[in-house]
DRENNU-782743 format. One line per 3 residues: number of its first residue (from 1); their letters; for each residue x, y, z of C-alpha. Coordinates in nm, 4 decimals, m for minus. Layout:
! DRENNU-782743
NUM	A	X,Y,Z ~ ...
This chain:
! DRENNU-782743
1	KTN	15.5399,10.8009,3.3190 ~ 15.4205,11.0792,3.5441 ~ 15.5081,11.4327,3.7190
4	SRQ	15.4969,11.5233,4.0719 ~ 15.4309,11.8783,4.1544 ~ 15.7397,12.0460,4.2417
7	LVF	15.8569,12.1132,4.5995 ~ 16.0776,12.4246,4.6909 ~ 16.2418,12.4629,5.0388
10	RVV	16.3594,12.7873,5.1581 ~ 16.6148,12.7726,5.4645 ~ 16.5803,13.0771,5.6755
13	KPE	16.7499,13.1812,5.9983 ~ 16.5747,13.0867,6.3225 ~ 16.4949,13.4780,6.3955
16	ELF	16.3049,13.4873,6.0774 ~ 16.1282,13.1480,6.0796 ~ 15.9936,13.2437,6.4299
19	REI	15.9033,13.5749,6.3148 ~ 15.6728,13.4032,6.0235 ~ 15.5465,13.1594,6.3315
22	LLR	15.4237,13.4763,6.5247 ~ 15.2896,13.6497,6.2471 ~ 15.0579,13.3560,6.1525
25	QQQ	14.9780,13.3325,6.5267 ~ 14.8680,13.6677,6.4982 ~ 14.6379,13.5942,6.1967
28	LRA	14.4993,13.3292,6.3957 ~ 14.4108,13.5635,6.6934 ~ 14.2559,13.8029,6.4476
31	RLR	14.0422,13.4929,6.3186 ~ 13.9398,13.4078,6.6929 ~ 13.8608,13.7547,6.7401
34	KSR	13.6312,13.7495,6.4291 ~ 13.4422,13.4442,6.5729 ~ 13.4006,13.6056,6.8906
37	DQA	13.2203,13.9040,6.7359 ~ 13.0186,13.6613,6.5469 ~ 12.9274,13.4698,6.8876
40	EQL	12.8472,13.8014,7.0555 ~ 12.5837,13.8597,6.7691 ~ 12.4204,13.5017,6.7894
43	RDK	12.3990,13.5789,7.1671 ~ 12.2620,13.8964,7.0878 ~ 11.9842,13.7203,6.8711
46	LKL	11.9199,13.4590,7.1068 ~ 11.8586,13.7406,7.3746 ~ 11.6061,13.9202,7.1486
49	AQN	11.4340,13.5987,7.0247 ~ 11.0830,13.5468,7.1635 ~ 11.0579,13.1886,7.0294
52	SEE	11.2598,12.8997,6.8673 ~ 11.1583,12.9663,6.4904 ~ 11.5080,13.0622,6.3800
55	AAA	11.6678,12.7680,6.5712 ~ 11.7997,12.6191,6.2267 ~ 11.9534,12.9458,6.1281
58	WIR	12.1164,12.9834,6.4862 ~ 12.2471,12.6260,6.4616 ~ 12.4255,12.6797,6.1337
61	EHQ	12.5685,13.0287,6.2857 ~ 12.6834,12.8256,6.5799 ~ 12.8317,12.5280,6.3773
64	LIR	13.0375,12.8028,6.1700 ~ 13.1734,12.9866,6.4501 ~ 13.2557,12.6273,6.6210
67	REV	13.4285,12.5222,6.3037 ~ 13.6428,12.8425,6.2580 ~ 13.7493,12.8002,6.6477
70	GQV	13.8621,12.4426,6.5432 ~ 14.0520,12.5217,6.2764 ~ 14.2155,12.7778,6.4860
73	SHA	14.2835,12.5453,6.7552 ~ 14.4399,12.3138,6.4888 ~ 14.6383,12.5563,6.3378
76	LNS	14.7766,12.7066,6.6389 ~ 14.8675,12.3586,6.7624 ~ 15.0669,12.3204,6.4331
79	SVE	15.2837,12.6317,6.4991 ~ 15.3881,12.5260,6.8477 ~ 15.4643,12.1876,6.6966
82	EMK	15.6913,12.3742,6.4700 ~ 15.8297,12.5688,6.7335 ~ 15.9262,12.2497,6.9012
85	LNQ	16.0697,12.0995,6.6184 ~ 16.2937,12.3940,6.5090 ~ 16.3666,12.4509,6.8838
88	LGG	16.2658,12.7730,6.8839 ~ 16.1727,12.9376,7.2135 ~ 16.1920,12.7000,7.4572
91	AET	16.0089,12.4455,7.6898 ~ 15.8775,12.7396,7.9175 ~ 15.7704,12.8961,7.6463
94	WQL	15.5623,12.6002,7.4658 ~ 15.4401,12.5359,7.8129 ~ 15.2980,12.8578,7.8607
97	IEQ	15.1348,12.8599,7.5335 ~ 15.0036,12.5274,7.5964 ~ 14.8460,12.6022,7.8934
100	TVL	14.7184,12.9674,7.8680 ~ 14.6085,12.9377,7.5030 ~ 14.5822,12.5757,7.3523
103	KPL	14.4116,12.3795,7.6185 ~ 14.1680,12.6278,7.7026 ~ 14.0570,12.6574,7.3221
106	QGL	14.0605,12.3030,7.2739 ~ 13.8000,12.2658,7.5935 ~ 13.6155,12.5723,7.4810
109	HDR	13.5722,12.3810,7.1001 ~ 13.5005,12.0200,7.2512 ~ 13.2846,12.1012,7.5593
112	EME	13.1431,12.4470,7.5835 ~ 13.0724,12.4670,7.2348 ~ 12.9453,12.1335,7.2232
115	QQR	12.7282,12.1694,7.4846 ~ 12.5536,12.4876,7.3383 ~ 12.5299,12.2773,6.9725
118	QSL	12.3253,12.0388,7.1734 ~ 12.1247,12.3011,7.3215 ~ 12.0356,12.4771,6.9941
121	ESL	11.9623,12.1228,6.8676 ~ 11.6995,12.0881,7.1699 ~ 11.5105,12.4101,7.0002
124	RSQ	11.3612,12.1456,6.7556 ~ 11.2579,11.8918,6.9632 ~ 10.9677,11.8421,7.1886
127	APE	11.1088,11.9589,7.5156 ~ 11.3476,12.2364,7.4291 ~ 11.5837,12.4171,7.6482
130	PLS	11.4764,12.7889,7.7583 ~ 11.6388,13.0426,7.5496 ~ 11.7701,13.2190,7.8865
133	QLT	11.9892,12.9041,7.9386 ~ 12.1119,12.9209,7.5680 ~ 12.1795,13.2768,7.6280
136	DQQ	12.3787,13.2130,7.9586 ~ 12.5909,12.9596,7.7678 ~ 12.6575,13.1938,7.4913
139	DQI	12.7638,13.4260,7.7597 ~ 13.0013,13.1827,7.9083 ~ 13.1223,13.1015,7.5441
142	LKT	13.2068,13.4665,7.5100 ~ 13.3571,13.4991,7.8595 ~ 13.6103,13.1786,7.7501
145	MDQ	13.7107,13.3368,7.4350 ~ 13.7691,13.6833,7.5892 ~ 14.0255,13.5008,7.8268
148	ILN	14.1743,13.2950,7.5368 ~ 14.2339,13.6443,7.3136 ~ 14.3554,13.8042,7.6187
151	NMA	14.6136,13.5242,7.7113 ~ 14.7056,13.5341,7.3390 ~ 14.7629,13.8951,7.3794
154	QWD	14.9782,13.8491,7.6670 ~ 15.1757,13.6023,7.4603 ~ 15.2320,13.8243,7.2085
157	SFI	15.3781,14.0698,7.4700 ~ 15.5805,13.8099,7.6007 ~ 15.7608,13.7225,7.2830
160	DVV	15.8091,14.0594,7.2106 ~ 15.9819,14.1125,7.5264 ~ 16.1963,13.7862,7.4714
163	NQL	16.2789,13.8970,7.1105 ~ 16.3818,14.2459,7.2288 ~ 16.6124,14.0828,7.4935
166	NAV	16.7674,13.8823,7.2388 ~ 16.8392,14.1836,7.0100 ~ 17.0109,14.3390,7.3200
169	IKL	17.1952,14.0353,7.4009 ~ 17.3433,14.0096,7.0716 ~ 17.4040,14.3723,7.0589
172	EQV	17.6101,14.3559,7.3649 ~ 17.7877,14.0605,7.2258 ~ 17.8914,14.2371,6.9205
175	VRD	17.9978,14.5473,7.1387 ~ 18.2356,14.3143,7.3425 ~ 18.3682,14.1288,7.0616
178	KTE	18.4471,14.5031,6.8748 ~ 18.6005,14.5717,7.2220 ~ 18.8051,14.2709,7.2625
181	ELK	18.9331,14.3315,6.9152 ~ 19.0325,14.6973,6.9747 ~ 19.1878,14.5946,7.3065
184	KKQ	19.4140,14.3251,7.0971 ~ 19.5048,14.5608,6.8655 ~ 19.6201,14.8415,7.1085
187	TDS	19.8062,14.5505,7.3087 ~ 19.9710,14.4299,6.9706 ~ 20.0609,14.7700,6.8719
190	IFD	20.2337,14.8518,7.1691 ~ 20.4679,14.5195,7.1653 ~ 20.5257,14.6052,6.7581
193	K	20.6810,14.9279,6.8734
C-alpha cells in the first residue's frame, strides 16, 4: 500500500494562461539581465588582471553564468512549447521568439560561452591564451547578451500591442452585439404596435 503525491489541475482562460506565460518570460529576462551584469563584472576583472593567478575563480564565475544562461534558455523553450500546445499566439509569434531569442540564446550557451570556458581553462596550461583575447571574447558574449535582451524587450512590446489589439477587438464585438440587440428590439417594438 502506498500513497502518491496529490496533483491539482487548474483550468484557466487562454488569456490568463498567456499572461502567466508572459510573466514567467519577463522573470527569465530579469535572470538573464542579472547574468549579463555578472558577465560584465567578469570582463572587468579580466581587463584589470595582470596575470592568470585567479583563473580558477574566473572559471567558476563563468560556469555559474553559463549555467544560468542554459537554465533560462531551457525555461524559455518550455514556455514557447507551452504556448504552442495551448495554441496561444500563433505560428508567426512562435517563429519570432524562436528566431530572435531562442536560437541566439542557444548559440551563446553552446558556442561562445563554451569557447570562453576553454580559453579560461587554457590559463592553467603551459600555453595560456592572452588575457586580451579572453577580454575580447567576453566583450562578444556581452554584445550577444545585450542583443538577446533587446530582442526579448521587443518581444514583450510586440505581445503588449497584440494584447491591446485583442482587447479592442473584443470591445468592438461587444459594442456590435449590443447595437444589433438594440436594433432588433427597436424593430420588434415597431411591429408590436
